[in-house]
ZAVO-258556 format. One record per residue (C-alpha): residue in three letters; x, y negated, z. Coordinates in steps of 0.25 Angstrom, whole numbers, plus 5000, padded with zeros to 4 digits. Layout:
! residues N
ALAXYZ;...
***
This chain:
! residues 376
MET491250344989;SER490050414995;ASN490050435010;THR490250585008;ASN491450574998;PHE492850524998;ASP493450454986;PRO494850524984;ALA495550394983;GLU494950354997;VAL495550485003;ALA496850454997;ARG496850315003;ARG496450375017;ILE497450475017;GLU498550375014;GLU498150265023;ASP497550345035;ARG497750495034;GLU497250525048;ASP495950465045;LEU495550565035;PHE495550715035;VAL495650785021;LEU494950925021;ASP495251005008;VAL494251125006;ARG494951184994;ASN495551324993;GLU496851335000;ASP497651354987;ASP497151234981;TYR497451154993;GLU498851204994;GLU499051164979;TRP498551024980;ARG497950944992;ILE497750814998;ASP498950785007;GLY498650805022;SER497250875019;THR496751005026;ASN496351125019;VAL495151205023;PRO494951305011;ILE493451325009;TYR493251284995;ASP492651414990;GLU491751415002;LEU491251275000;LEU490951304986;GLU489951414991;TYR489451315002;ASP490051395013;TYR490551305024;SER490951405034;GLY492451385031;LEU492351235033;GLU491451265046;GLU492651345052;HIS493551225050;LEU492651115056;ASP493451115069;ASP494751085061;LEU494250955055;PRO494250815061;LYS492950765066;ASP493550615068;THR494150605054;GLU493550585040;ILE493750715032;ALA493950705017;VAL493550845011;VAL494250884997;CYS494051004988;VAL494251014973;ALA493250924967;GLY492450874979;ILE491250974979;THR491651074990;SER492250964998;ALA490950884998;ARG490251015004;ALA491351025014;ALA491150875018;GLU489650885019;PHE489851005028;LEU490850925037;ARG489950805038;GLU488750895043;HIS489750945054;GLY490050805058;PHE491350775050;ASP491650645042;ALA491950715029;ARG491850675015;SER492250745002;ILE493350694993;ASP492750654979;ASP493150754968;GLY494050824978;MET495550854974;ASN495150814960;GLY494850674965;TRP496050674974;GLY496950694961;ARG496350564955;VAL496650474966;HIS497650354963;ARG498250264974;GLN498950134971;TYR500050064978;ASP500649934975;LEU502149954978;GLU502549814980;GLU501749814993;ARG502249944998;SER503649974992;GLY504149834987;VAL504049874972;GLU503549764964;GLY502549784953;VAL502249934955;VAL500950004958;GLN501050154962;VAL499850234959;VAL499850374967;ARG498950494965;PRO498950564978;GLY498250684973;THR499250714962;GLY500550654966;CYS500550564954;VAL501150424955;SER500950314944;TYR501250164943;LEU500950024938;ALA502149944936;HIS501749794935;ASP502249654933;GLY501449524931;ASP500149574925;GLU500649694918;ALA500849844922;ILE501449974917;VAL500750104922;VAL501650214924;ASP501250364925;PRO499750344926;SER498850454929;GLN497650494920;TYR496750404928;ILE497150274921;ASP496050194928;GLN496950194940;TYR497950114933;LEU496950024925;ASN496349984939;ALA497649964946;ALA498149874935;ASP496749794935;GLU496849784951;ARG498149714949;ASP497849634936;LEU498849704928;GLU498849744913;ILE499449874910;VAL500449854899;GLY500949994898;VAL500850134903;ALA502050234906;ASP502250374909;THR503650414916;HIS503550544909;ALA502550644904;HIS501850694916;ALA501550844919;ASP500750824932;HIS499650724928;VAL499050674915;SER499550534912;GLY498650424909;ALA499750334903;ARG499350354888;ARG497850334891;LEU498150214899;ALA499050154889;GLY498150184878;GLU496950124884;LEU497749994887;ASP498449994874;VAL499849984881;PRO501150064879;TYR501250204885;TYR502650224889;LEU503350364890;HIS504750424887;GLY504750484873;ASP505250624879;ASP503950634886;ALA503050584875;GLY502650724869;ASP501650704858;LEU501150564864;GLU500950454854;ASN500950304857;VAL502050314868;THR503050204870;GLY504250284873;LEU505150254885;GLU506650254884;ASP507750244895;GLY508050104898;GLU506850044892;THR505849954899;ILE504349944900;PRO503849804901;VAL502849764912;GLY502649614914;GLU504049554916;ARG504649684921;ASP505049814915;LEU504949964919;GLU506350014915;VAL506350154909;LEU507350264915;HIS507250394907;THR507350494918;PRO507150634912;GLY507050764919;HIS505550774924;THR505250764909;PRO506150724898;GLY505550584897;SER505350554911;VAL505650404915;SER505750324927;LEU505350174927;ARG506150064934;TYR505249944938;GLY506149844946;ASP506449924959;ALA505450034956;LEU505750164949;LEU504550234944;SER505150374944;GLY504050454937;ASP504350604939;THR505850584940;LEU505950554954;PHE504950574965;LEU505150534980;ARG505350674985;SER505750744972;VAL505950734957;GLY505250764945;ARG505250914941;PRO505950944928;ASP505251074923;LEU503851024918;GLU504451004903;ASP505051144903;GLY505051244914;ALA506251324909;GLU507351324919;GLU508451274909;ALA507451154905;VAL507151124920;ARG508651124923;GLU508951024912;ALA507750934915;ALA508250934930;SER509550894926;GLN508950774918;LEU508150744930;PHE509350744939;ASP510050644929;SER508750554930;LEU508750554945;GLU510150524945;ARG509850394937;LEU508650354946;THR509450384959;GLY510450284954;LEU509550164954;GLU509550064966;ASP509150114980;GLY508050014980;THR507350074968;VAL505950114973;VAL505550254967;LEU504150264962;PRO503850414959;GLY502850474949;HIS502450584959;PHE502450614974;SER502150744981;ASP501750734996;GLU502350594999;SER501350515007;VAL502050385007;ARG501350274998;PRO501750224989;LEU502750324983;ALA504050234983;THR505450254989;GLU506750184986;LEU507750264979;GLY508750244989;GLU507850305000;LEU507450414990;ARG508950454988;ALA509250445003;GLU508050535007;THR508050685008;THR506650705003;ASN507050714988;GLU507950834987;LEU508150834972;LEU508450684972;SER509550714983;TYR510250804973;VAL510250694963;THR510850594973;ASP511850694976;GLY512150724961;ASP511850874963;GLU511150904949;ALA511351054951;ALA510551054964;PHE509550964958;VAL509251054946;GLU509251184955;THR508351124965;ILE507351084954;VAL507451214947;GLU507151294960;SER506051214966;LEU505051174955;ALA503651184960;ASP502451224952;GLU502151134940;PRO501051024940;ALA499751084937;ASN499351084922;TYR500651014919;ASN500851074905;GLU499451024901;ILE499650884908;LYS501050874900;GLN500350904887;ILE499350794889;ASN500350694893;TRP501150734881;GLY499950704872;LYS499950854868;GLU498650884874;GLN497350794876;PRO496850784891;GLY495550864893;GLY494450864902;ASP495250924913;VAL496350814913;GLU496050764927;ALA496150904933;LEU497450934926;GLU498350854935;LEU497650884949;GLY498550964958;PRO499850944965;ASN500950864959;ASN502150954955;CYS503050864947;ALA504150854958;ALA505350954956;ASN505151014970;
***
């Protein structure tokens, strides 16, 4: 990292560990900022001005910026933010530009050993703070299974190497709509099985199909497959000891949306009913089961892990409360009435993850933006 630039991963670490020690200034246009931003950042919408080397808008806001705190400036790709940071340094501020802007922010991955933080043995959680995506390494002895990896497969190869683990299999809990899966490529490079439920396999070849009640071996332990359809027909959750890798079926504050396969209201209602049944099954597990979701929205706690008993007792997951109350009608109606915008480029991403299209040169840009896989 140069002395005039911030590595996005360093920004993520600083935000998590000592937010008061870093001020994040976003110079993008207001619409872009409102759609997708670094949590806790401040927006001064001067992107177009900076493109023309016009610093008057930034100069008007100098009194609003902290003199005694480091400033990380972010834009789309790191160009206008570099101009802004240089201008701020010339005016006495300790400012640096975030490398590659929000594009770089979307590629950040953070690792958490859950045994140290949540008492879950043999699981590493990998969080992408910029996209809300969460993936896992479940390991035992010297073997590991990677679950729901991003397209940045080096992240998982490095995580395994750091722990002297051999990756013996790769699994997707479902066919993703919000990010391009790296599971097939990772499995292919390592010549290990790629696990996916057949109902989500599309045109894919060389898939080891998952069925309810089957197990995926890892060391001397197993991942138990629970077929939990609703978000997609082939969605599964994976039990690993006291842990539940719930994919996009159950989140900490919501549940997976059931409209990304077919947005017609009748189809959404049918899928929502399936999802209700799947959630009833999951909420019947032991209170001490630690829920490890496949996504998050604005939760700041790390790692993302909550015991099922606590999740049932809390009021922050409205849709789950309908399940625990046995009120399927309210569950379905709430989902139908409160669906948010679909994930960006989700149709194209699904086609890639189904094997119906090959990823092109814009594959990284496809998944950048807010995460919208939750039902509300």
